[in-house]
Each structure stands twice: as C-alpha cells, then as structure tokens.
N, C-alpha and C positions, 0 to 999 in steps of 0.2 A: 627308849627301847625296853623290851621286857627284860626282867632280871636275869633270866637264863642266858640270853644273848650277851647282855652286858658283861657278865662274869666270864663267859667263854672267850670273849674277845681279849680279856686280860691275859689269857693263857694260863691262869692259875689252876683251874680245875675244869673237868669236862661238864657238859650239861647234865649227864646222868648223876654225877657226884653233886652238882648244884641242887638237883631235885631232892636228893637224899638229905642234904643239909637244910633245905627249906622245910621239909616235913618235920625235921627235928627241931625247928625253930632256932637254928644257930646262925641265921643270917639276919642282920638288922639294916634298916634304911632310916637314917636320921634318928636313930635311937629307938625305933619301933620294930617289932618282929616283922620280917618281910613275908608276904604271902606269894604262893605260886602264881606266876603270870603278872605280877605287879610291874608297873612301868616305872622306870627310873631315868634320871637325867644326869649329865656329867657333873652337875652341882650337888647332887645328893651324896651323902656320906654312907657308903656301903661297907659294913664290917662283917667278918666271919669270926665267930667266937670272940667278938669284941676287939678284933684286930683288923687293921687295914689290909686290903687285898694286895698281895705281892704281884706286881705287874712284871711280866716276863721281859727280860732285856733282849733276848734273841730267841729265835725259833729253833727247836730241836726236833729232828726227825730220825727215828731209829727203826731198823728192821731187826727183829729178834727171831731166832729159830728156837721156839719154845719146846722144852722137853715135856713129855707126859708127866703128870704129877704136880705141875705148877698151876696155881689158880690165878686167873686173870682178874685180880682185884687190887685196888689200892688200899684196902682196909688193913691196917697194921696188925690187927688181932688175929687175922687169918694166917695160920702157919703155911709156909710155902707160897706166900703171895708173890706176885710177879715183880713188885717194886723192890722187895728185899732181894729177890733172885738176881735182878739186873744190877742193883746197887749203884745206880748212876749218881753222879755228884750233884746233879740239879734235879729239881722237881719235874717229873714226867708221869704220864699215865697211859694205860693201854687204850688203843683205838678198837672199840668193840670187844668181842670175847672169842675165846677158843677154849672149849670145855677142858676140864682138868685132865681127862684121859687122852685128849688129842694133842698133837704136836705140830710143829711147823711154824709158818710165817705169821707173826703178829707185829703190827706197827705200834710204836710208842712215841709220844710227842708231848709238848707243852702248848700246842696250838689247838685250843678248844674248838675254834670255828672249823678247822680242817677235820678234826675228829668227828664232829657232829655231822658234817657233810658226807663223810665216808659211811658212817653208821646208819644213815637213813636207808632202810631196806627198800623203800618205795621208789628209789631213784635208779634201780637196776644196775648197780655196780657189780662187776664180775669178781667172783672169788673162786679159785680153782683148787681142787683137792685130789689127792691120791688115796684111794680107799682099798683096803684089803679085807676080804670076807673070810668067814670060817669054813667055807666050802665052795666048790665050783658052782658058778652061776650059769644060767641058761641065756640063750639069745632073747627069749621072751622077757626075761628080767630086765635086760638092757633097754629093750624097746619100751617097756612099761615105765621104767625110771625116766626115760626121755619125755614121755607124754605128760608126766605129773602123777603124783601119788596121793591118794586120800589118807590123811592122817587125822586124828580126832578133831582138831580145831580148824582144819583148812585143807583145800586141794592145793598141792604144791604146783608151782609154775613149771611149764615145760623147760627142759634144760638140756645142755650138751653132755652126753655120756660117751666116753671112748674106751673100749676094752684095752687092757694092757696085757693080761695073762688070764689063766683059767679062773683065778680068784681075786684079781686086782683090776681096777678100772679108774679112770679119771672122770671127774664130774665138775662142771662149771655152773655155779648157782648165781642167780641175780636177786635172791631174797635170803633172809637170815632168820628163819624160824628156829626156836630153841631145839638143839640137838637134831637138826633137820635130817641130815644124811643118815644117821643111825636109825632114826624112826622110819625113814623111807625104806631102808633095807629090811628092817624088822617086819614091815608090812607084808613082805614076800617070804618070810621065814629065814632070813639071813641075819647073822650077827657080825657087826664090824669088829675086827680084831686089831686094826690099825687105821688111824685117820690122820693124814698129814696135809696141812694146807701149804700149797706151793706157790700161790700167786694171789695178790690183792690188786686188782685193776692192772696198772703197768708195773707194779713192784713184784719181782720174782725172788723166790727163795734161793735159787741157784745152788752154789756149792757151799753156802754158809754152814759151818759145822753146827751140830745140835748143841744148844746151850750157849752159843756165841751170838753176838750182835754186831751190827755195823751201822754207821751213819749213812743215810741216803745221800746220793750225789745231788748236786744242784740241778742237773738235767732231770733226774728222777722226780724231784720235788716240783720242778716247773711243769713237767708233763702231767703229774698227778693233779696239780692245781688247775691245769687247763681242762682236764677231764671233768673236774668237779665244778667248773665254771667260776672259779675264784679269781 
C-alpha cells in the first residue's frame, strides 16, 4: 500500500503530517529516503527520524470545545498549539482544522484512517456552525448564501442556512474551503464577529464547556464509522 495509508493505519500520525515529514525527508524505507506515494509492504522497515513507528495500542476519540486563540496544529514550536492545550497523556492529533479565531467542536484522535476519511471534503460530510455578524443581515443575504457564493478560487456549494436572530444564523457546509464562511460573508459586505462549530456529522458540541473535552461514546464512534463507511 502507499506510504501515507500505511502510516495512517498505525495511528501514529495523520496523512497531512505524513506528507509534511515526507517532504522533509524524515521518513525512510529500508534505509532509503521515502518518496511521496511510494508503495510499501509489511516486510519493509519504515522509520521516522531513524526510529520505528509507534503503533497505537487502542483508539482514542475526543471531542474538544476549542476556545478562540488556539491553533489547530501538532507543531510544538507554534505557541498556543492544540496539543499543548489539551495536554493529553497519549499521542493524538486534530481532525481537520478550525481557524485560530474560531471556536467550538473539533475532534482529536490517534486513528489516522478515521481522520483522513472525515477530512476529505469531496465526500460531503456535514459540519454545522453558528455565525454572528457585525450587523443585521437581509433576507437576500440568506438566500444568496444558500445558493452558493463566488469566492476567488471557487463557487461554494449550495448549503443549508437558518436564521437565528437579526445578526446570527446557522449554516451547514459539506465542503471545507479555507476560511470559507468568513469569506462567503465578506463577499456581501459582512464581517464575522463570532464563529462556532457546533456539529461534525453525528457528533454534537452540546453543553460541553469552552476549553473542555470529553471522550466520544462507543455509540457515537460506531455511528460515525458507519457514516464514513468504515
């Protein structure tokens, strides 16, 4: 199988992190520097920084209510990174991203295969957000958001948008363009003052306090894997 999938199945790191290490030449196969997309077999000796890959003993699935100001990266040199913030006793990494200024639900795990399945934006996985704007919006704004918005690199997909108050609405996306909601709103002259993710597929933020985390229940994990076809 390809090196990315091989490493993700160990649960050691995500495919995104694997790609970063490959570019840096820090992964070797049988003593030679590994290339992106290289095929490996169970008999091959795969090392990261000259050390064997630590295979996970059990799967960890965590829901975190991320505060604004925390960066969703495992890079230790980034101040305020999410790994240091959670300070979990075993190695985990964030599933996808939630930009630094945003808050709310983000999943963390040591299951690289599950993380990769969720992060694929082309599979149409729902993510729901509560958005607050800097001023009152119009009915036309809501209708335009629902139909899709032209941003520099793409036309966003049609989505569900539900008014909550004069300056607040809920939106359900099935794609994950960089800072998508903020840029969609900006296209109509609005600035997002608060962005909170409240659901990822079947996992809901609920009453989880800001800055706290909880382990997913077996039922939540089972349903999630079912939706992902795992």
